[in-house]
C-alpha positions in Angstrom: -43.5 -16.0 -19.6 -39.9 -15.3 -18.9 -38.9 -15.7 -22.9 -41.8 -12.9 -23.6 -40.2 -10.7 -21.1 -36.8 -10.9 -22.5 -38.1 -10.6 -26.1 -40.0 -7.7 -25.2 -36.9 -6.1 -23.4 -34.7 -6.6 -26.7 -37.3 -5.1 -28.7 -37.3 -1.9 -26.4 -33.6 -1.7 -26.5 -33.2 -2.1 -30.2 -35.8 0.4 -30.6 -34.3 3.1 -28.4 -30.7 2.3 -30.1 -32.1 2.6 -33.5 -33.7 6.1 -32.4 -30.6 7.5 -30.8 -28.7 6.3 -34.1 -31.0 8.5 -36.4 -30.7 11.4 -33.9 -26.9 11.1 -33.9 -26.6 10.8 -37.5 -28.9 14.0 -38.0 -26.8 16.0 -35.3 -23.7 15.0 -37.3 -25.0 16.1 -40.6 -26.2 19.7 -39.2 -22.7 20.0 -37.3 -21.0 19.7 -40.8 -23.4 22.1 -42.4 -22.7 24.6 -39.7 -18.9 24.2 -40.0 -19.2 24.4 -43.9 -17.4 21.1 -44.3 -20.2 19.8 -46.5 -19.1 20.5 -50.4 -21.7 20.6 -52.9 -21.3 17.5 -55.5 -22.1 17.9 -59.1 -25.2 15.7 -59.3 -28.6 15.5 -60.5 -30.9 17.6 -58.7 -33.8 15.6 -57.1 -36.4 18.3 -58.2 -35.4 19.9 -61.5 -33.3 16.8 -62.7 -30.4 19.3 -64.0 -26.8 18.2 -63.2 -25.6 21.0 -61.0 -23.7 21.4 -57.5 -26.3 20.3 -54.8 -26.1 19.7 -51.2 -28.2 17.0 -49.1 -31.3 18.3 -47.5 -34.0 16.3 -45.5 -37.4 16.0 -47.2 -40.6 14.0 -46.0 -42.6 11.8 -48.4 -45.6 10.2 -48.4 -46.3 7.1 -50.5 -49.6 4.9 -50.8 -49.8 1.3 -51.7 -53.0 -1.0 -51.2 -54.7 1.4 -48.5 -51.7 2.1 -46.3 -49.9 5.2 -46.2 -46.1 5.6 -45.4 -44.1 8.6 -44.3 -40.4 8.8 -45.2 -37.8 11.1 -44.3 -34.8 11.2 -46.7 -31.9 13.2 -47.5 -31.7 14.2 -51.4 -29.7 16.5 -53.6 -31.1 19.6 -54.2 -29.4 22.5 -56.0 -29.6 26.3 -55.0 -32.7 27.0 -57.0 -34.7 23.9 -55.7 -33.2 24.2 -52.2 -35.6 25.3 -49.3 -35.0 29.0 -48.5 -33.5 30.1 -45.3 -35.5 31.5 -42.8 -34.3 35.3 -42.2 -32.5 36.2 -39.2 -34.9 37.3 -36.0 -32.6 39.7 -34.9 -32.7 41.5 -38.3 -35.1 44.4 -38.7 -37.0 45.3 -41.7 -37.7 48.8 -43.1 -41.2 49.1 -41.5 -40.0 48.2 -38.2 -36.9 50.6 -38.3 -39.3 53.4 -39.1 -41.5 52.6 -36.3 -38.6 52.8 -33.9 -37.3 56.1 -35.3 -40.8 57.3 -34.7 -41.0 55.8 -31.2 -37.5 57.6 -30.3 -38.6 61.2 -31.9 -41.6 60.9 -29.3 -39.5 60.1 -26.6 -40.8 56.4 -26.1 -37.3 54.6 -26.3 
């Protein structure tokens, strides 16, 4: 009985360590992207297969084999055209919002 307890304890410990390692690896990658330390490498793009300066992006892929489905999260090189588009800054206003604010200011609501 004591051996099973030890085994399950080590399994939990290893699982927690592997999760922590994955999280820290992703955090370091994000920090480098924010600081601008990551330089584009001239390699073949994962999607268009053209040799261009590419940055690594995280993508999720699913695969099937013999009735089982696996999901993987990989870092692959993508060029500027194939890279995921950045979301707009939420503090940035579009022309429609600007006009609405001006109308409200004109009517004395602001």
